[in-house]
C-alpha positions in Angstrom: 13.1 25.7 -4.1 14.1 22.6 -5.9 12.8 19.0 -5.9 14.5 15.8 -5.5 13.0 12.3 -5.9 14.0 9.0 -4.4 12.6 6.5 -6.8 13.3 4.1 -9.7 14.4 6.5 -12.6 12.7 4.6 -15.4 9.5 4.1 -13.6 6.4 6.0 -14.8 5.9 7.4 -11.3 9.2 9.3 -11.7 8.8 10.3 -15.3 5.2 11.5 -14.8 6.3 13.6 -11.8 9.1 15.1 -14.0 6.6 15.9 -16.7 4.3 17.6 -14.1 7.2 19.8 -13.0 8.0 20.7 -16.6 4.4 21.6 -17.2 4.6 24.2 -14.5 7.9 25.6 -15.8 9.9 24.1 -12.9 13.3 22.6 -13.2 13.7 18.8 -13.4 14.0 17.0 -10.0 17.2 15.3 -9.1 16.6 11.6 -9.0 18.2 9.4 -6.4 17.8 5.8 -7.4 16.6 3.2 -5.0 19.1 0.7 -6.4 21.9 2.9 -5.1 20.3 3.9 -1.8 19.4 0.3 -0.9 23.1 -0.5 -0.5 24.3 -0.5 3.2 25.4 2.9 4.3 24.5 4.6 1.0 21.8 7.0 2.5 24.3 8.6 4.8 25.8 10.2 1.7 22.6 12.2 1.1 23.6 14.8 3.6 26.0 16.5 1.3 24.1 15.8 -1.9 21.1 18.1 -1.6 21.0 21.8 -0.9 19.1 23.6 1.8 15.5 24.1 0.9 15.2 20.9 -1.2 11.7 19.4 -1.3 12.4 15.7 -1.1 9.8 13.2 -2.5 10.3 9.6 -1.5 8.5 7.4 -4.0 7.8 3.7 -4.5 10.7 1.2 -4.6 8.5 -1.4 -6.4 8.5 -2.8 -9.9 12.3 -3.1 -9.9 13.8 -6.6 -9.5 17.3 -5.4 -8.7 15.9 -3.2 -5.8 13.8 -6.1 -4.5 16.8 -8.3 -4.4 18.9 -5.7 -2.7 16.3 -5.3 0.0 16.2 -9.1 0.4 19.9 -9.1 1.0 19.5 -6.3 3.5 16.8 -8.1 5.4 18.2 -11.6 5.8 19.7 -11.2 9.3 16.6 -9.5 10.6 14.3 -12.2 9.1 16.3 -15.0 10.7 16.3 -13.2 14.0 12.5 -12.8 13.7 12.0 -16.5 12.8 10.2 -15.9 9.5 11.1 -17.7 6.2 14.5 -16.4 5.0 16.9 -16.9 2.0 20.6 -16.3 1.8 22.2 -14.0 -0.8 23.8 -17.1 -2.4 20.5 -19.0 -2.7 18.8 -15.9 -3.9 21.3 -15.6 -6.8 20.2 -19.0 -8.1 16.5 -18.0 -8.4 15.6 -16.9 -11.9 14.3 -13.4 -12.5 10.6 -13.8 -13.3 7.9 -11.2 -13.5 5.5 -11.5 -10.6 7.4 -14.1 -8.6 7.0 -13.8 -4.9 10.3 -13.8 -3.0 10.1 -13.8 0.8 8.0 -10.7 1.4 8.7 -10.3 5.1 12.5 -10.5 4.5 12.3 -7.8 1.8 10.2 -5.6 4.0 12.7 -5.9 6.9 15.4 -4.8 4.4 13.2 -1.9 3.4 12.8 -0.9 7.0 16.6 -0.9 7.4 17.0 1.4 4.5 14.2 3.7 5.8 16.0 3.9 9.1 19.2 5.0 7.4 17.3 7.6 5.4 15.7 8.9 8.5 19.1 9.4 10.1 20.5 11.2 7.0 17.7 13.7 6.6 18.6 17.3 7.3 16.2 19.8 9.0 16.8 22.2 6.1 14.9 19.9 3.7 11.2 19.4 3.4 10.4 15.7 3.2 7.0 15.0 1.8 6.8 11.3 2.8 8.9 11.0 6.0 10.5 7.5 6.4 8.7 6.9 9.7 5.3 7.6 8.0 6.2 5.2 5.1 7.2 2.5 7.6 3.9 2.8 9.5 1.8 2.9 6.3 3.5 -0.3 5.1 2.3 -2.2 8.2 -1.4 -3.0 7.9 -1.5 -4.4 11.4 0.0 -1.2 13.0 -2.3 1.2 11.1 -5.4 -0.8 11.8 -4.7 -0.6 15.5 -3.8 3.0 15.5 -6.7 4.2 13.4 -9.1 2.2 15.6 -7.6 3.9 18.7 -8.3 7.3 17.0 -11.9 6.4 16.5 -11.6 6.0 12.7 -13.9 3.2 11.5 -11.9 0.2 10.3 -12.7 -3.5 9.7 -12.6 -5.7 12.8 -9.4 -7.7 13.0 -7.8 -10.8 14.6 -4.4 -10.0 16.0 -1.3 -12.2 15.8 -2.7 -15.2 13.9 0.2 -17.4 12.8 -1.2 -20.8 11.7 -4.2 -22.0 9.6 -5.7 -24.1 12.4 -5.5 -21.1 14.8 -7.2 -19.0 12.2 -10.1 -21.5 12.0 -10.5 -21.6 15.8 -10.5 -17.8 16.2 -12.9 -17.3 13.3 -15.4 -19.7 14.8 -15.0 -18.0 18.2 -15.7 -14.6 16.6 -18.5 -16.0 14.5 -17.0 -14.8 11.3 -17.6 -16.8 8.1 -15.0 -15.0 5.9 -11.9 -12.9 6.3 -9.3 -11.1 4.3 -5.8 -12.4 4.9 -3.2 -10.0 3.7 0.6 -10.0 4.1 1.0 -6.9 6.3 3.5 -5.2 4.1 1.7 -6.0 0.8 0.3 -3.5 -1.8 -1.7 -3.6 -5.0 -3.6 -6.7 -3.7 -0.4 -8.8 -3.7 -0.2 -11.8 -1.3 -3.9 -11.5 -0.5 -6.8 -14.0 0.0 -10.4 -13.9 0.9 -10.9 -17.0 3.1 -14.3 -18.5 3.5 -15.0 -21.0 6.3 -18.4 -22.7 6.4 -19.9 -25.8 7.9 -20.2 -27.2 4.4 -16.5 -26.5 3.6 -13.8 -23.9 3.0 -12.0 -22.2 0.2 -10.2 -19.0 -0.7 -10.1 -16.6 -3.6 -6.5 -15.3 -3.9 -4.1 -13.3 -6.0 -1.4 -15.9 -5.3 -0.7 -18.6 -7.9 1.2 -21.6 -6.4 2.7 -23.8 -9.1 4.3 -26.2 -6.5 7.7 -24.8 -7.6 7.2 -21.1 -6.9 4.5 -18.6 -6.1 3.5 -15.6 -8.2 1.2 -12.6 -7.9 -1.3 -13.2 -10.6 -3.9 -10.9 -12.3 -6.3 -13.9 -12.7 -7.9 -14.6 -9.3 -7.5 -18.2 -8.1 -10.0 -20.3 -6.2 -8.2 -22.8 -4.0 -9.3 -25.5 -1.5 -7.8 -28.7 0.1 -4.0 -29.0 0.2 -3.6 -25.8 -1.9 -5.6 -23.8 0.6 -3.6 -25.1 3.5 -0.3 -24.1 1.8 -1.7 -20.7 0.9 -2.8 -19.9 4.4 0.4 -21.2 6.0 2.4 -19.0 3.6 0.4 -15.8 4.2 0.2 -16.2 7.9 3.9 -17.2 8.2 4.9 -14.0 6.5 3.0 -11.9 9.0 -0.6 -11.1 8.0 -3.4 -8.7 8.7 -6.6 -10.8 9.2 -9.8 -8.8 9.1 -13.4 -9.6 8.9 -14.8 -9.5 5.4 -17.5 -6.9 5.9 -19.9 -6.8 2.9 -19.2 -3.8 0.6 -22.0 -1.7 -0.9 -23.0 -2.4 -4.4 -24.0 -0.2 -7.4 -25.8 -1.8 -10.3 -25.0 -5.2 -9.0 -21.2 -4.5 -8.7 -19.2 -4.2 -5.5 -17.3 -0.9 -5.1 -14.8 0.9 -3.0 -12.9 4.1 -3.3 -9.3 5.2 -3.5 -9.2 8.7 -2.0 -6.0 10.5 -2.5 -5.8 12.9 0.4 -3.2 15.6 0.0 -2.2 18.1 2.7 -5.6 17.7 4.5 -7.7 17.7 1.3 -9.4 14.6 -0.2 -8.3 15.8 -3.6 -8.8 13.0 -6.0 -11.2 10.0 -5.8 -11.4 6.9 -7.9 -14.4 4.6 -7.6 -13.4 0.9 -8.3 -16.2 -1.5 -9.2 -16.1 -5.3 -9.6 -18.4 -8.3 -9.6 -16.4 -9.6 -6.6 -15.1 -7.8 -3.4 -11.5 -7.5 -4.7 -11.9 -4.3 -6.8 -8.3 -3.5 -7.8 -8.3 -2.2 -11.4 -5.4 -4.4 -12.5 -7.4 -7.4 -11.4 -10.3 -6.6 -13.7 -12.0 -3.8 -11.7 -13.5 -0.9 -13.6 -13.7 2.8 -12.7 -17.1 3.9 -11.7 -18.9 7.3 -11.7 -17.9 9.1 -8.6 -20.3 12.0 -9.0 -23.3 9.7 -9.5 -22.2 7.8 -6.4 -21.8 11.0 -4.4 -25.4 12.0 -5.3 -26.6 8.6 -3.9 -24.7 8.8 -0.6 -26.3 10.9 2.2 -24.4 14.1 2.6 -23.6 13.4 6.2 -22.3 10.0 5.4 -20.1 11.3 2.6 -18.7 14.0 4.8 -18.0 11.5 7.6 -16.0 9.3 5.1 -14.0 12.3 4.0 -13.4 13.3 7.6 -11.9 9.8 8.1 -9.6 10.3 5.2 -8.4 13.6 6.6 -7.8 12.0 10.0 -5.7 9.2 8.4 -3.6 11.6 6.4 -3.1 13.9 9.4 -2.2 11.0 11.7 0.3 9.6 9.2 2.5 12.7 9.0 2.8 12.2 5.2 2.0 14.9 2.8 -0.3 12.6 0.9 -1.9 9.2 1.5 -3.9 7.0 -0.9 -6.7 5.8 1.2 -8.9 2.8 0.4 -12.3 3.2 1.8 -15.6 1.2 1.5 -19.2 2.0 2.2 -21.3 -0.7 3.8 -24.7 -1.7 2.2 -27.1 1.2 2.7 -24.4 3.8 1.9 -24.3 5.2 5.4 -21.6 3.5 7.3 -18.0 3.4 6.0 -14.7 1.8 6.9 -11.1 2.7 6.1 -9.5 -0.4 4.6 -5.9 0.7 4.4 -3.6 3.6 3.5 -0.8 3.7 0.9 2.2 5.9 1.2 2.7 5.6 -2.5 -1.0 5.7 -3.5 -0.9 8.6 -5.9 -0.4 6.8 -9.2 -3.8 7.8 -10.6 -3.5 8.5 -14.3 -6.1 10.4 -16.3 -7.5 12.4 -13.4 -7.6 16.2 -13.6 -8.4 18.9 -11.1 -8.1 22.6 -11.7 -6.4 21.8 -15.0 -3.7 19.8 -13.3 -3.1 16.0 -13.1 -2.5 14.3 -9.7 1.3 15.1 -9.6 0.8 18.7 -10.9 -1.8 19.4 -8.2 0.5 18.0 -5.5 3.4 20.2 -6.8 1.2 23.3 -6.7 -0.1 22.6 -3.3 3.3 21.8 -2.0 4.8 25.0 -3.3 1.9 27.1 -1.8 2.4 25.4 1.6 6.2 26.0 1.4 5.8 29.7 0.6 3.2 30.2 3.3 5.4 28.5 5.8 
């Protein structure tokens, strides 16, 4: 059995996976770059490129400006047909390349869906695909997964469907009696294009990862508090790109800090867990969150409540059809009730974790080979 990886060759996700293969005495995986596969018709050439028995890992296309721009070009026609903000290839070429700049996320996502559809058509039955394109597509739509998981009885935050404008959001929040919501671009990841919007009789504001300079928008690592005209522009942007709007349910706290969990569930096993803590409800580590003590937390959570949370993680991974899913999960105050916040098809970049002497990638590789031999 041999491995192949669709990814960005220089990215640490690929290099760390290659290192994990080498550590188990396995040959290096063949790398198929996103920047090539994003071109129209390119995935069709995969059929003759990989031998029978290949284990194909599809990894993140992020953190590569050239890939993002290729996806934007692929998604222009679909974005215009959908009526969302769109940019032409010519206009795109005039935008400077800047780290963190936000460029038409819905259009880029529609381009990504086009590439995934071509990949799906090119996949041969003789390969084992760890993250099937259909699973990736669903996991990248927070609105679709929220509805599906709710239908399966998995606890998720309450949501408002199909909110398109700021005033509509205000009306529906008041009707629901909600004082605060998370507004997230449906295809976003790593807390990009996200805001916590607070609506009170005394006023309104949002805490957001979006910095708006008036000339351009950027994903920032320093959270912004906005109100007035800046708030109106922010909400109009997020909702106009297609957003998941969900009630901001209070997260449990430990030692005065909010926390949630990233549970990497691999082949039916909640295999690795990271506790993320923060003085505010946005806990992402790159935004100033810190890793907490998972074992101490587990000792504090009633056993039945912990097992119920892990059962939800198994159900999410099983329903997705993906070999692994990085699941963001929160406990409510009292540490008994939990909610699945979202799932990430590429949520396995968890450095410095070890289980059975293996890092995250090494553990996946071993589990994958065991399953392939058994099957």
